[in-house]
N, C-alpha and C positions, 0 to 999 in steps of 0.2 A: 504494500500500500504506500501511497505517496501523498504529501500535502499539496496545496495549490502552488507551491514554489517548485515542486518537482523533487523535493527531498523525501527520502523514505520516512514514513511515520511509524515509529516503534511503539507508540503508546498502546496500540491495539494489537500488537504482534504477540501472539501466545508464546512463540519460541523465545522472544526477547524477555517477556515477563517471567517465564520460567527460569531463564538464566539469571535474571536480576534477583529472583527469590532465592535461588541456590547460593548466589554470591553473598546475599545478606545473611542467610543462615550460616554459611561457612565463616563469616566474620564475627558472629556472636561470641564464640569462645575467645577469639583474640581480643575483643573489646573487654570481655570480663577479665582476662589476664592483665590487660593494661590498667583497668580500674583497680584491680587488686594490688598491682605493683605500686600505683600512685598512692593508694591508701596505706600500704606498708611503709613507703618512704615518708609520708606525712607523719605517721605514728613514730617512726624512728627519729625524725627531726624534732618533734615535740618532746620525745623522751630525752634526747641529747641536750636540747636547750633547757629543759626542765632540770636536768642534772647539773648543768652549768650554773643555773640560777641558784639551785640548792647548795652547790659548792660555795658560791659567793656568800650565801647567807650563813654559812658555817664559820665564817671569820668575822671577828668584831673589829679588827684594826686594819686589815689589809688594804681596803679601798676607801678608807676614811681620810680625807685630806687634813683633817684636824689632828690626826694621830700619827703624823710623820715621825715623831720622836720615838714611837714604839715600833720595834722591828718584829713584824709578824712572821713566824716561822712558816715557810712554804717550801716544800721539797724541790720544786723546779727552780727556786732561787738560791738553794743551798749548795755548798761545795759538793763535788761528786763523791767525796769520801763518806758522806752521810749514808750513802747506799752504794755498795760496791758489789761487783760480780763475784768477788772472792767469797762472800757470804754464801752465795748459791753453791759454789764448788765445795765448800766445807760442809754444807748441809747435805749435799748429795753423797759425800763420803760417809757421813755418820748414818744416814738412812737412805740407802740406794733405792730409787724409785718412789720415795716419799714426795708428796706435794710440797713445794716451797712457798711459804707465806712471806711475800715481800714486805708487807707492812710490819711484821714482827722484827725485821732486821734494820729498820731505820734508826739511825743513831745521830740525833741532832748535834751539830758542831758546838752549839752553845752550852751543851752539857758535858763537853770534853774539857780536859784541863788546859789545853792550849789557847787560853783566852784571858783577857783582862777581867777586872771586876765587873760583875753583871748581875742583873736581876731578871728572873724568868717567872712569868705568871702562867700557870696552867688553868684553863678556864673552859666552861661549856657555854656556847653562844645562846643556848636556850635558857640558861639560868638567870633568873631575875637579879640575884646577887651580883653575878658577873656583869650584867648589863649596867647596873647602877654603879658598880665599882670602876667601870671603864673611865669615866671622866676624872675620878680621883687618881687613878693610876697615871693618867696622862699629866695631871697637875703635879704629882710627885716627881715625875721624870723631868718636867720643866724646871721645877724649883731646884732640884739637885744640879741640873745643868747650869743654872745661874750661879749657884753658890759654890761650885767646885773651884778651888784655886788652880792657877796655872801649873803649879809644880806637882799636882796630884793627877793620877791616872783617871781617864774618863770612865764613868760608869754607864754601861749600855743597858737598855731596857728591852726585854723581849716578851713575846706572848706565844703560847702554843695552844691551839684548839684541840681539845680532847675529843671533839666530835669528828675531826678529820684524822688525827693521829692517836687513835684509841690505844694502840699497843704501847706507844711511847709513854702514855700516862699510866698504863697498867704496870709497865716495867719500873716506873719511878714511884709506884705505890701511892698514887694520887687517890685520895678517898673523899675529898670534898672540894667544892669550888667557891671562890677562887683559891688556889694554893700558890703561895709566893716562895720561890727559892732565891736565896742570896748566896752567891758564889764569889769567893775571893779570886784574885788573879792567879793563874796557873794551878787552879784547884778544881776538882770535880766533886768535892764534898759539899753538899748544899746545907745551908741553915734555913729551916722553915720558919717563916715569919707570919704572924697573924696581924693583919691590918696595921702594917708598920708605918711609922713616920719617916720623913726624909733622913733625920738624924739616926734613927735606928737602922735604916738601910745602909747608910754610910758606915756606921760602926760595924755592921755585920760583914761588909765586903772589905773592910780595912782601909777606908778612905776618909780623910779629914775634910770637913766642909767649913766654909766661912761662917762665922757666927751670925745668927739671924738678925742681930742688931746692926750689922754692917749694911750699908746702902748698896746691896748687890743688884737689886732689880729696878730701883727707881731711877729714871733718867735725871740727869743733872738739871738743875734749875737754870733757866735763862736769865740773863741780867747784863748790866753794863760791864761787869768785871768778868763775865764768863764768855770765853771764846768758843764758838762752835763752827769751825771751818767746814765749808761744803765745797767739794771740788767741782770741776767743770762737768764731770759726768754725774754729779749729784750724790756721791757717797761721802758722808761726813764721818769723822772719827767716832762720833757717837753711834754710827751704824754697827760698830764692832761690839756694842753692848748687847745687840740682838742675840736671841737664842738661834741655834741652827735652824730650828723649825721656822722661825720668823724670816730668816735669810731665804729659805726655800720658798716660802709663801710670797715674799716680795719678788723673787726672781720669776716665779710662775706668773704672777700678775703682770709684770713688765713684758714677759714674752708674749702673752695673749694680747696685751695692750698694743704692742708693736704690730702684731698680725692684723689687728683691727684698724689701726690708724696710720701706720708708717709705710707698709709695704707698697701700697698703691697711691701714696700721697703725692708723688712727683708729677706723674703724667696721666694717671688713671689706667695705665697699662704697664707691663714690664717689657723693657727692651732686652736685647740679647745678653748684655752684660749683667743686668739685674736678674734675669732668669738664671744665669749661671751662678751668680753670687748667692741667690736665695737657695738654690739646690745644694750648693756646697755648705751653706750655713746649717741647713736642716740635717744634712749628712753628718756634720761635725757634732751637732747636738745628739744625734742618734747613737753615735758610738762613744762619745766622751762623757755624757751625763750618767749618774748612778743608775744602774739597771733597774732598781726597785722603785725609782721615782715615778709617781703616777702621771707625770707630765708626758711620759712615753706614749700614753694612749693617744694623745693629740699628735705628737710627732710622727708616730707610725701611720696614722690616718692620712696625714699630709704627704708622707713619702709614698704611700700606696696610691694616692690620687694627685701626684705632682703635676701632671699635664693639665688636669682640670683646675687646680688652684692657681696655676700660672696663666690660665686663660682669661679670667676676669676676677674682679674683687668679690663679686657675689658668691662665687663658688668657695672662695677662701673663708668668707664670713660664715657661710653655712656650716663648714666643718668646725670652725672655732666655737661657734655658738652651741653646736651639738655637744662639745666636750667641756664647755665652760664650768658647769656645775660640778662635774667630776673632778676637774683639775683644780679649780679654785674654791670649791665648796661655798660656804656662806661668807667666806672672807673675801670681800670685794674691795677692801681698802688696804693700802700699804701700812706697814707697821708704823707706830708713832715715831720711832727712831729714824725711819726712812722718810716719812712724810712731814716731819716736824709739826705734827698735830693738825695739818691742813688736809681736809678730806679731798680725796682725788689726786693728791700730790704724791710723788715718790717714784715715778716711772724711771728717771735716770738712775736713781739709787738702786732700784731693783735690777735694772739692766746691768749695772756694774757688778752686782752680786752674781748674776748669771755668767758674766765674763770670768769671774774668779772661779766659779764652780767648774766651768769648762776647762780652765787652765789646770786645775788640780786633776780633772778627769783625764786630761791628756797624759799625765804622769801615771795615773792608776789604771787606765784602760787601753793603752796603746797595744799591749800584747794580745788583746782579745779580738782584734780585727783581722779578718781573712779577706783575701781578694786584692783590693786596690791598695797595696802597700805604699804606693807613691803619694797617697793622700794622708798617710799617717806619719807625720813628722812635726816637730815644733815649728819649723818654717812654714809649712802648709797651713797649720792651725792658726798661726799668727796672721798670715796673709788673708785667710778666710775671715778672720775677725776684722782686719783692717778694711777689707772690701765691704763687709756688712755695714760698718760705720759710714763708709763713703756713700753707699746707695740708700741706706734705710734709717739713718739717724737724723732726725729733723733739726736738732740744735746746730745752727751754722757755726758758731764759735767753737763749740765742742768738736764738731767734725773737722774744722780747719786745724785745730790744735793737734788732734790725733793723727791726721793724715800727714801734716808737716813733720811731726815727730817721727812717725814710722818711716816715711819715705826718705828721711835723712839718717837712717840707721840709728834712730834714737836709742840710747842706753846700750849701744853696741850690739844690737840684736843680729846684725848681718853676720857677725862672727859667732855669737853665742848660739844661733840657730843653724849653724853650718854642720849638720850631722852627716856622718857617712851613711850611704844607702844600706850597706850591709852591717848588721850588728852595731848599732850606735851604742856608745858607752852608756851604762845605766844612769849615771849622773847627768848626762846631757839633757834628759827629759825634764829635769828640775829647773832648767833655765827659763822655761816658758812662764810658770807661775811666779818665779822670782822677778822676771823682767816686768810682768804685769803689775806686780806689787811696787816696783820702783817707779813705774809710770804713774801709778795711783798717788804715791807720795809726792812726786814732782808736780802733779796737778794741784794737790792741796797747797803746796808751796807757792805756786803761781797765783792761786786765788788770793792768798794773803798779800802777796806783793801787789796784785792788781787793786785790792781794796785799799791798801796803804797809799797807792799812787793816786787814787781818786780823792782820798782825804788829805793829800798833800803832806803826808808824813812818811818816814822811812819804816820799812817792815820791822816789827819788833822781834828780836831774837827769841824771846820766850814763846811768842805765838808760832814762830817757825818750828820750834822744838815740839810744841804741842801738836802740830799738824802731822808730824812724822808718826806713823802707826806701824805696828802696835806700840802702845806706850809701855813704859817699864812697869806700870801698875798692872797692866793686863798680861804682859809677857816679860817677866824679870830677866829671863835668860836670853832674850833676843838681842841684848846689848851687853858688851863686856864693861869693865870698870872704866875704860877709856872712852866709852861711848861709841865703839865700833860695832856695827851690826854682825851678829852671829847668824850666818845664812842658813845653817842647818836648823837652828832653833826657829828662825822665821818661817822656814818651810813647814816645820812641824806645826807651828801656830796656824798657818794657812790651811793645812789639811784638817786640823781640829775645827776650824771655823767653817770651812766650806765643803767638807766631805763627810758623809754619814759615818757614824761609829759602827763598831762590830765588823764581822766578816761580810764582805759584799760578794754577791754572786758573780762568778767569773764567766758570765754568759758571752759566748762568742757571737759576733755579728759579721755579716758579709757585706762588703761594698763592691759595687760594680765599677770597673775601671773606666775612667773618663778619657776619651781619646783627645789629644791636643790637636791644634791646627796643623802642626808639622806632621803629626802622625796621619792626619786626614790626607795631606798632600802626598805623603809616601804611599798611603793605601790606594789613592786614586791613580797614582803613577803606575803602581804595580798592577792594578786592575786593567789599565789601558794596555800595558805591555802584554799581559796575559791574553787579553781579548784579541789583539793583533796576531799573536802567535797562534791562537785557536783558529782564527779566520784563515790565515795563510795555510795552516796545516789542513784544514777542511778543504780548501781549494785544491791543494796538491792531491789529497786523497780522492776527491771527486774526479779530477783530471786523469789520474792513474786508473781509476775504476772504469771510466768511459773508454779509455784507450784499450784496456784489456777486453772490454765488452765488444768493441769493434773488431778487434783482432780475432776474438773467439767466434763471432757470428759470421765473419767473412764479408761484412758489408763494404769494406774498402775494395775488395776484389770486384764486387758487383758494380761499384762505382767506376772502377778502371775499365771493366768490360763495356759499360755503357758509353764511356768516353771514347 
């Protein structure tokens, strides 16, 4: 049958209808299988995400920005020695064929003797007592951190969730929550404390604290006789009074503030130099910052969507806003020491703090990078920081000072950062944070001189001495009796101020190698040469093949006979 256009009409064709029916029937099992598979995948996804959410809910401190001072024990952030394959081998020897229970063989590093003085809280996240004790535990850690003298070892505070690490708690005979262990340096013998005060904790771990009547936590009063220098980048000597937690909060706020206001402020788009600088800066933060810092959630998202965030400002802001509450929590203002009490102020100070954290991270983390080793050097890190200031720091006078200082080999960095490519000496890494510290002190000095120049008076020697940090009150061993800096003591102070206490996860990171313009030229030249070689070779092969074909078929003879 045909329709009025002459085409066959299959609507009333019995053979066609029968074929369609059989095809539909044959597809039913396939549809059911597909639907079953989709249902299974959906259930699996919900189960996995549910477990992940449940795992997160089993930690009280791990993802809380206000609890940075507490080191939550998590196996993936712990040294590999906490769980080793040797345990599996020993277990199989004792009981061949027996099932190996991995959880029973976890041995947290914080409970081993190779540590400084520390406090460990065993808790259950479901316990109301533990939930209410959380804020007190954080406050105790902060107070001790403020009251601890420079000549005393640092006390680190840890937490272990018995919901996640049940057997760890069983092996340590934990019978109630929360249970507080106090351990002295180089000791694995705990002293159990019940609702301890800061002084009781310090006594138990063998550390002396400043007396409570000393003004250890209150910022100095401002007045005509009190000098509070603020350098060009905004870091005052009072900033060093901050706790490490406040330093990290200030740094995170400044990082997110820069992403929101500075990255696209010049043109509304990123040119090629800005794109390269931004990518290098994010990579530097990725490998140099402490692996346990929650700021990595934002940094990793930016790295995974780098092409998108460099396309326009809206894409960047969407990612920053998505992570803002997790990264900064409820703390949306810089610390009083950084902001000088003015709400919304403190961005340069926090940025300077981030620079210092990065400089110490280069020392601590350079061995953890795989892949692009050419990007892992003091020279490369300093150049990346310099380029970031050039393209993304809005303060013109600050930018001009920093670029002029750096481009003229300020503080001899051209020699100090000249590391050999293979096996740089271990001490050579220390030059980066020490150089940045010297720059910081010089900026403070220049601010005093600039202020004195405006007032028409000479810079006061006492003020210049006060501007040099750390002060002898904060770090007595940083200067000798003649007033000369002890660089080893200064480096220890910088690490103490800007790097987390305790054992840090030595998590390896991988960087992709960036090809330079010279390498691009070489690559293009080699590609052209190879292309020409392939074309010529193909031409020769085709010519030879045709010649053999003509000879084999005798076509040349037929042509000669015809002629």
